[in-house]
N, C-alpha and C positions, 0 to 999 in steps of 0.2 A: 307949671300948670296952675291956672287960676282956681280960686275957690269954686266958681261956678262950673268950670269944666270938670273939676274933680268930682263935684256933686253929680253932674250928668253921667260921668263914667261909672260912679258907684251905683246909680239907679239902673243903668244899662246892665251892669254885671249882675246885680241882684235879680233883675227880671230874667236874664238868661239862665241864672242858676235855678230858678224855679221851674223854668221850662225843661232844662236838661235833667233835672231830678226825675221828671216823669219818664225819661228815656233810660234811666239807670235801674229800672225795675227788672226783676228776673223775667217777668212776662214778656216785656219788649225785647230783651236780649235774646231770649229763646225764639221769639217770633222772627227776628232777623236771621238767626242761624238756621231756621227752618226754611228760609227763602221767602218770607213774607215781609214786604216793606211796610213799616208802621205809618200809614198815610195820615192818621189822625194826629199823631205827634208832629209829623212834618208840616201839616197844615197850621198847627199852632205856632210853630217856629216861623213859617212864612208870614203869618198874620202880624208877627212882631217885627218883620222887616229884616231879620238877620241875614238871609241869603243875599240881600241887596246892600249889605253893610258897606262895601267898598265902592259902590256905584255913587257918583256925585248926586247931590240933591236935585240939580237942574235936569238930570236924566231920570228922575223918579226914584232915586235910591236914598239911603240913609246918610251917606257922605262921611262915614267914619274915616279917621286917619288910620294908617297902617298899625301903629302901636295899639290902638283901641280894638281894632279888628283882631289882632293877634291875641289880645287879652281875652276876647270872647272865645277864640278857639282853644286857648290854654284852659279855660274853664270847661269847654266841651271835652277835652282830654281828661280832665280831672273827674268827669262823670262817665267816662267811657261811652260817650254819646254814639250810638250805632247808626249814624246818618251821614250822608255826604255833604255836610255843611261847608267844610273847607273847599271842596271841589266846586260847589255851587257858588260860593262867594267869588272864587277866582274866575269861574266861567262867566258869571254875570258881569264882573269887572271887565273882562276881555271883550265881551260883546259890546258893552257900553263904550269902551275906549275906541272901538272900531265904528261907532255910530249905529250899531244894530240894536233893535229893541230887546228888552228883557225877555228871556224865555220863561215859560211856565214850568213849574215842577222842579225836581232835583236834576242836577247836571253831573256829568263826569267830564274830566279833561284829560287830554293827551298833551302834556306840557312841553314836549320837545326834548325828552331824554335822548341821549345819543343813540339809543336803540329805536327811537321813534323817528319816522320820516314820512311826511305826507307831501305830495306834490299836487298842485291844482293847475288846470289849464282850461282855457276858454274854447269851447266847441261851438262854432257858429250855428249849428243845427240843434244841439242838445243843451247848450248852456255850460255851466261850470261842472268840471269832472275832477273828482278827487280820488287819488290812489295812494296807497301806503299802508303801513302796519305799525302797531304798537303792542308790546306784550304787557299782559297783566294790568290793564287799565282799571283802577279802583272804581267800584260801583257800576261798571259797565254791565248791562244786561239787555235782553231783547226789549225794545220799546224805550229804553233810556236814551236821552239825547246827550251828545258829546260835543264839546268845544275843542276844535283843533286849530293849531297854527300850521299853515301850509305854505310851502315855497311855491311861488308862481313861476311856472316853467319859462314863460316868455320874458319876464322882467327880472327874475331873481329876487323880487320883493316878497313880503309876507302878507298873507291874508288870513283873517279869522273866519272860520266856517263852523256852522252849527249843523251837525249831521245826526240822523237817526238810523243807526245800523240795523240791518235785518238780521234774523237769527242765523242765516248762512254766513254772515260776516263776523260772527263772534264765536269764540271758543271759551265757554264759561268755566269758571273755577271758583275757588274760595281762598281767601288769604288765611293766615294762621289764626285770626280772630273769628273766622267763620263768616266774614262779610263777603258779599259778591264782588267778583272781578272777572275780567274776560280779556283775552287777547283779541285785538281788533285788526281785521284785515279788510281793507277796502280796495276793490278793483273796479275802476271806472264808476264810482259812486256819484250819482247826479245830485247837485245842490242847487236849489232855487236861488234866484237873484236876491231875494229878501233875506236869505240866510248866510250870505257871505259878503265880506267887505274888506277893503284894503286896511291893513293894520297901520296905526299911526307910527311915526318915527320912534324908535326905541322899544317897540313891542314886537318881539320875535320869539321864537321858541326858547331861546336862552333866557330871556327876561321872564317868561311865564314859568319856566322850570325853576328859576331862583325864587319866585314868589311861592310856588308850590312847595319847595323845600322849606321856606320860612314857615309856611302854614303847618307842615308836618312837624317842624321843630316845636311850634307852639303846642300842638296836640301832645307831643312827647313830653314837653315840660310839665304840662298838667298831669299826665299819667304818672310821671316820676314823683311828683308831689304826693299824689294819692297813694302810690306804692309805699312811700316813706311813712305816711300817716298810718297806713294799715300795719306796717311792720312795727312802728313804735307802740301802737295800741296792743298788738299781740305780745310784744316783749314785756310790756308792763303788766299784762294780765296773765300770762302763762307762768305757772309756778313749777319749778323743778328744784329738788333738794332743799325744799323749805323756803325758797324765795323766788321772786320773779326773775326770769332769765335775763331781763334787761339790766340786772345788777351785776351780771358776770362781765368781767373785763373783756373777754373775747367777743362777747355779743355787742358790748358798747363800741368796740373798735369797728365791727362790721356796720353797725348802725351809723357811726360817724362817717364811714366811707360812703354809704348810701346817701346820707345827707349832703355830703360834698358833691357827689355826682348830680344830685337834683339842683343844688344851688348854682353850680357851674353852668348847667344847661339853661336855667332860668336867666342868669345874668347875660349869657351869650345871646339868648333870644331877644331880650330887651335892647341890647346894644345893636343887634342887626336890624330890628324893627325901626329903631330910631334913625339908623343910617339910611334905610330905604325911604322912610318918610321925608328925610331931608335931602334925598337924592345925593348923598355924600359921595365923594370920590371913592372911598373904600367900601361902599355898600356891598358890592359883589363879594369882596373878600370876607366881610362880616357875615354874610349869609352862608358862604361856603364853610367858614369856621364853625358857625352855630350848628348847621345840620350835621357836619362831620362829628362834632363833639356830642350831639344828642344821640346819633347812631352808635357812637363808641360807648356811650354810657349805658345803653340798653342791656348789653350782656352782663356786666358786673352787677347792675342794679337788680335785674331779674334773678340772678344767681343768689345774691345775698337775701333778697326777700323770700324766695322759696326755701332757702336753707334754714332761715330763722323761723319760718312758719311750719317747717317740717311737713308731715304728711297731709295735714289739713289744708295746706295751701295749694295742693294739687287736685283737690276735689272740686267738682262743679258747684257744690253747695256754697263754697267760699267764694267771695267776690274777687279775690286777688287775681285769678286767671283772666278776668276781663281786661285788666290793665297790662299784665305782663304779655299776654298774647298780642295785644295791640302794639306794644313796644317792639315785639319781635317782627310784626308786620311792617310797622312804620319805619323801622330801622333801614330797610332796603328800598322803601318807596321814595320817589322823588330823588333817587340817587343814594347809593350806599355810602358808608363812611370812607371807603377807599376812593370812590369817585370824587367826593368833595374834598378829601385831604389832598388829592392830586390837583384838583382845581385851585385850592388855596395855595399850594406850593408853586404852581405855575404863575400865579399872580405875584407872589413874593419874588420869584426869579425875574419877572418882567420889570419890577421896580428896582432891582439891583440891591446891593448891600446897604447903600445909604437910605433906601426906602423901607427897610425891614422894620426898624423900631417905630417909626412914625405910623406905619400901617398897623402894627400890633396895637398901638395906642389910639388908633382912630384919628390920627392927625394927617394933614396933607404934607407930603414930602416936597421940599423945595426942588429936589432933584427931578421930581416928576413933572 
């Protein structure tokens, strides 16, 4: 990274941190859990172009690379930002990739999880008709627009569609963090010509799911770092038996384990983001391993943090729950650890024994 690009990255993250800090207030957090979307905060984030971070400059976006965009989302996770920034980033990128104009406002995405399946067909009288379902779509709510990857019945190809589900097409719920989600069921949903286009080669449900998993990994990496910071601060300030609990060997061992989980996820995120940016041969494996490792880390990290914080960590007045509840939610979103470990294992088997070590090291196997 050149000095100039490093300076630009620092300025970007500093600006994002100031914005995200406004979303870390108790007032905004409670507002979201009460079902009210923080429009003013979202407008400020839009004004700074962050939802268009992955959209190329010639399409009206910011044109960030994948590593820088993931760094922004990692920061969002560290502030427990209660907004669909990751979903909107990916949705706008998918729309731009298909040649569709940017959509206004926040977006949700149904990225092609194996449980999601949408089909689209052309009706000469009514236009494009989309049918299908997706469970627990993050930030889906009445009036919210959703970006879908649909299989075209006639050709078998993929199309990107922007839909606005009606209340009867949504089954609203909440994730463990109190953020809105809904199961989406479309039956002969009409889509105007201006809101659907053929996906470019390489952009299908699997590709969007991988990017969504990478984005969730970035959010989890940031949240894990904040959980570690909060736990260290508490261990150094909480006094028992005449000294801070952080001086007890058992506590130090648990803090070290928590730090290890955070470091591993951060390193896996950076490796996967770089592989995706370079379109490396092992990019899919790197993403699968990163999301699987992040989801796996959520359970021990949350357990350690709450154990060391004791009773105060379970209160709403303490900020710890903002991060641990999101880790519990993000653990299963965009594919659980079992899904991604299986996906990583399948890719290893496809490469054979000779390809295992090069794939782990991020190298290209001659055998492949």
